[in-house]
C-alpha positions as a printed Julia matrix, in Angstrom:
141×3 Matrix{Float64}:
  -6.2   -14.83  -33.9
  -8.32  -12.11  -32.27
 -11.31  -10.95  -34.25
 -11.3    -7.1   -34.62
 -15.08   -7.05  -34.19
 -14.67   -8.71  -30.78
 -12.15   -6.04  -29.75
 -14.62   -3.3   -30.61
 -17.27   -5.09  -28.59
 -14.93   -5.21  -25.58
 -14.57   -1.44  -25.3
 -16.48   -1.2   -22.0
 -14.57   -4.09  -20.5
 -11.23   -2.58  -21.47
 -12.25    0.81  -20.03
 -13.42   -0.78  -16.78
 -10.14   -2.67  -16.45
  -8.27    0.59  -17.07
 -10.2     2.28  -14.24
  -9.34   -0.54  -11.88
  -5.7    -0.56  -12.98
  -5.41    3.18  -12.31
  -6.66    2.62   -8.77
  -4.19   -0.24   -8.26
  -1.38    1.99   -9.49
  -2.44    4.82   -7.17
  -2.42    2.5    -4.15
   1.01    1.19   -5.14
   2.41    4.72   -5.5
   0.92    5.7    -2.13
   2.58    2.69   -0.51
   5.93    3.64   -2.02
   5.56    7.28   -0.95
   4.71    6.27    2.63
   8.0     4.39    2.88
   9.95    7.34    1.52
   8.3     9.77    3.91
   8.97    7.46    6.85
  12.68    7.17    6.14
  12.94   10.94    5.69
  10.98   11.72    8.85
  12.78    9.22   11.06
  16.17   10.34    9.78
  15.33   14.01   10.31
  14.12   13.41   13.86
  17.31   11.57   14.8
  19.54   14.2    13.21
  17.73   17.04   14.97
  17.63   15.16   18.29
  21.35   14.51   18.27
  22.25   17.98   17.02
  20.32   19.77   19.75
  20.9    17.07   22.38
  17.15   17.02   22.82
  16.32   13.43   23.64
  12.63   13.86   24.39
  11.74   13.2    20.74
  13.8    10.01   20.41
  10.86    7.71   21.08
   8.77    9.45   18.45
  10.29    7.51   15.47
   9.15    4.06   16.68
   5.63    5.43   17.16
   5.69    7.03   13.7
   6.99    3.78   12.2
   4.05    1.81   13.58
   1.63    4.52   12.42
   3.05    4.48    8.89
   3.01    0.66    8.9
  -0.73    0.77    9.62
  -1.32    3.3     6.83
   0.77    1.23    4.41
  -1.18   -1.9     5.37
  -4.35   -0.05    4.38
  -2.9     0.81    0.96
  -1.68   -2.76    0.37
  -5.05   -4.18    1.47
  -6.91   -1.82   -0.85
  -4.55   -2.65   -3.71
  -5.11   -6.37   -3.2
  -8.88   -5.94   -3.18
  -8.74   -4.05   -6.47
  -6.48   -6.73   -7.94
  -9.14   -9.28   -7.02
 -11.8    -7.09   -8.63
  -9.61   -6.82  -11.74
  -9.32  -10.61  -11.94
 -13.09  -10.9   -11.65
 -13.87   -8.23  -14.27
 -11.47   -9.72  -16.81
 -13.57  -12.91  -16.83
 -16.87  -11.1   -17.47
 -18.58  -10.86  -20.82
 -19.22   -7.41  -22.28
 -22.94   -7.24  -21.35
 -22.05   -7.95  -17.7
 -19.79   -4.88  -17.36
 -21.36   -2.37  -14.95
 -18.26   -0.26  -14.11
 -18.62   -1.12  -10.44
 -15.59   -0.31   -8.29
 -17.07   -2.02   -5.23
 -14.5    -4.28   -3.56
 -16.59   -5.36   -0.56
 -16.76   -8.94   -1.88
 -12.96   -9.22   -1.65
 -12.26   -8.0     1.89
 -11.36  -11.22    3.69
  -8.45  -13.61    3.64
  -5.28  -12.52    1.93
  -6.84   -9.14    1.12
  -7.61   -8.43    4.78
  -5.95   -5.64    6.7
  -3.91   -7.85    9.05
  -2.49  -10.17    6.39
  -1.75   -7.2     4.17
   0.18   -5.58    7.02
   2.22   -8.76    7.31
   2.91   -9.04    3.58
   6.46   -9.74    2.45
   7.14   -6.2     1.26
   6.01   -4.66    4.54
   7.46   -7.26    6.87
  10.91   -6.8     5.31
  10.78   -3.01    5.68
   8.94   -1.85    8.8
  10.43   -4.19   11.43
  13.9    -3.17   10.24
  13.07    0.54   10.56
  11.35   -0.08   13.9
  14.3    -2.03   15.3
  16.8     0.53   14.03
  14.72    3.33   15.57
  14.59    1.63   18.96
  18.32    0.83   18.92
  19.2     4.37   17.84
  16.9     5.89   20.46
  18.49    3.87   23.25
  22.02    4.51   21.93
  21.72    8.3    21.61
  20.62    8.74   25.24
């Protein structure tokens, strides 16, 4: 059973973990929003290109897809670094809590930009949109 006195003594730790969790949530929401904006933008470009028979913008969606993929990789990488910081902070004792949000110790490996860009959630989404954009661009011509 948890001692209530220990819970009171963990107030700083709990607050620090809440700060980190809010940042993780923000990165996750940004990643989700990026995907929604991409689908909307790519769809709108194809609809407008076909409607006006203006094919000069058809190669814009693949470029935008890669650009959004890079931005999303940044958000996933940042989220992973903060998850690593969260795991570290949860193991600290109360006197060790300094409210640091520095994630520079967690930049390599799985948290790196390249591996984050190739994460399962991104690799299942962006190549599909990219391939569909290229096929649609070559078909509409």
